C-alpha positions as CSV (number, residue, x, y, z in Angstrom):
1,M,110.5,73.3,99.8
2,S,110.1,75.3,102.7
3,Y,106.4,76.9,102.8
4,C,107.8,79.0,105.8
5,R,110.4,79.4,108.4
6,W,111.0,81.4,111.8
7,S,112.3,84.4,109.4
8,S,109.2,84.9,107.2
9,M,107.3,88.0,107.7
10,G,110.4,89.6,109.2
11,F,110.8,86.9,112.0
12,Q,107.5,87.1,113.1
13,C,106.6,83.7,112.1
14,D,105.9,81.1,114.9
15,L,106.1,78.4,112.4
16,Y,108.5,76.3,110.3
17,V,106.8,74.4,107.6
18,Y,108.5,72.2,105.1
19,D,108.3,69.3,102.3
20,H,110.4,66.8,104.5
21,V,113.2,64.4,102.6
22,E,111.9,61.1,104.3
23,G,107.8,62.0,103.2
24,G,105.2,64.2,104.2
25,L,105.3,67.5,106.0
26,F,107.4,68.8,109.1
27,V,105.9,71.6,111.2
28,G,108.0,73.2,113.6
29,V,106.1,75.0,116.6
30,A,108.4,77.9,118.1
31,A,108.6,78.2,121.7
32,N,109.6,81.6,121.7
33,R,108.6,85.1,120.2
34,Q,110.9,87.7,118.8
35,K,109.7,91.2,120.1
36,H,111.0,94.5,118.4
37,T,110.3,98.2,118.8
38,E,111.0,98.6,114.8
39,P,109.9,96.5,112.1
40,Y,112.7,94.3,110.2
41,P,114.8,96.9,108.1
42,Q,113.7,96.5,104.4
43,Y,115.5,97.5,101.8
44,D,116.2,97.7,97.9
45,F,118.8,95.1,97.0
46,K,118.6,96.5,93.3
47,N,122.5,98.1,92.6
48,L,123.9,96.6,95.6
49,T,127.5,97.6,96.2
50,D,130.1,96.7,98.9
51,E,129.3,99.8,101.0
52,S,125.2,99.4,100.9
53,V,125.7,95.5,101.4
54,K,127.5,96.6,104.7
55,A,125.2,99.0,105.7
56,I,122.2,96.5,105.2
57,Q,123.7,93.8,107.2
58,E,125.1,96.5,109.8
59,A,121.2,97.7,110.0
60,Q,119.8,93.9,110.4
61,D,122.4,93.0,112.9
62,K,121.3,96.3,115.0
63,W,117.6,95.2,114.7
64,N,118.2,91.8,116.1
65,E,120.6,92.5,119.0
66,E,117.3,94.9,120.1
67,K,114.9,92.2,120.7
68,V,113.5,90.8,123.4
69,V,112.6,86.9,123.4
70,E,109.6,86.2,125.3
71,P,107.9,82.5,125.7
72,I,104.6,81.7,123.3
73,N,102.5,80.6,126.5
74,L,100.1,78.9,123.9
75,P,99.4,74.6,123.6
76,H,102.0,73.2,121.1
77,A,104.9,75.6,121.7
78,G,107.9,73.8,120.9
79,E,106.4,71.0,119.6
80,K,107.6,69.0,116.4
81,Y,105.2,67.3,113.9
82,W,107.0,64.9,111.1
83,G,105.6,63.2,108.6
84,L,102.2,64.8,108.3
85,S,99.9,64.3,105.2
86,R,98.9,67.8,103.6
87,E,95.2,67.0,105.2
88,D,96.7,66.4,108.9
89,A,98.5,69.3,108.1
90,I,96.0,71.8,107.3
91,T,94.2,70.0,110.4
92,L,97.1,71.3,112.9
93,L,97.5,74.8,111.2
94,T,93.7,75.0,111.5
95,E,94.1,74.2,115.2
96,L,97.2,76.6,115.8
97,R,95.4,79.6,114.0
98,H,92.5,79.6,116.1
99,L,95.0,79.3,119.2
100,G,97.2,82.7,118.3
101,Y,100.3,81.2,116.6
102,I,101.6,83.8,113.6
103,F,102.1,82.6,110.2
104,P,101.2,83.4,106.8
105,D,98.1,84.1,105.9
106,D,97.8,82.1,102.8
107,L,99.8,78.8,104.1
108,I,96.5,77.0,104.6
109,D,95.0,78.1,101.3
110,V,98.3,76.8,99.5
111,L,98.0,73.4,101.1
112,R,94.4,72.9,100.1
113,R,95.1,74.0,96.7
114,E,97.9,71.5,96.7
115,L,95.7,68.9,98.3
116,E,92.9,69.2,95.6
117,D,96.0,69.0,92.9
118,G,96.8,65.5,94.2
119,E,99.9,66.0,96.6
120,S,99.8,63.7,99.8
């Protein structure tokens, strides 16, 4: 299960966090951030037609082409952590949050709830 990906939060997430197949959590910390002048295009995906899907794809492609990629100049940028327990992941994510990394506000709370429910 993925908790967040680089594409989360309109491609503004600095972390990729998921349950690894070999056990524990994987936390990947981005080395770069995408900067955009416009927010990620949002659409109502109900009643899609071939034309509307094409228009959505074109708008998203245009948005992606206009990005500027900037390095993240913080400790842990570009690092990967494998096999973390939820407790260790919470400790790491708390540190990353204090350093200024961007990721979903509820991620640490979700892992805390899972830890309380007995997941390791």
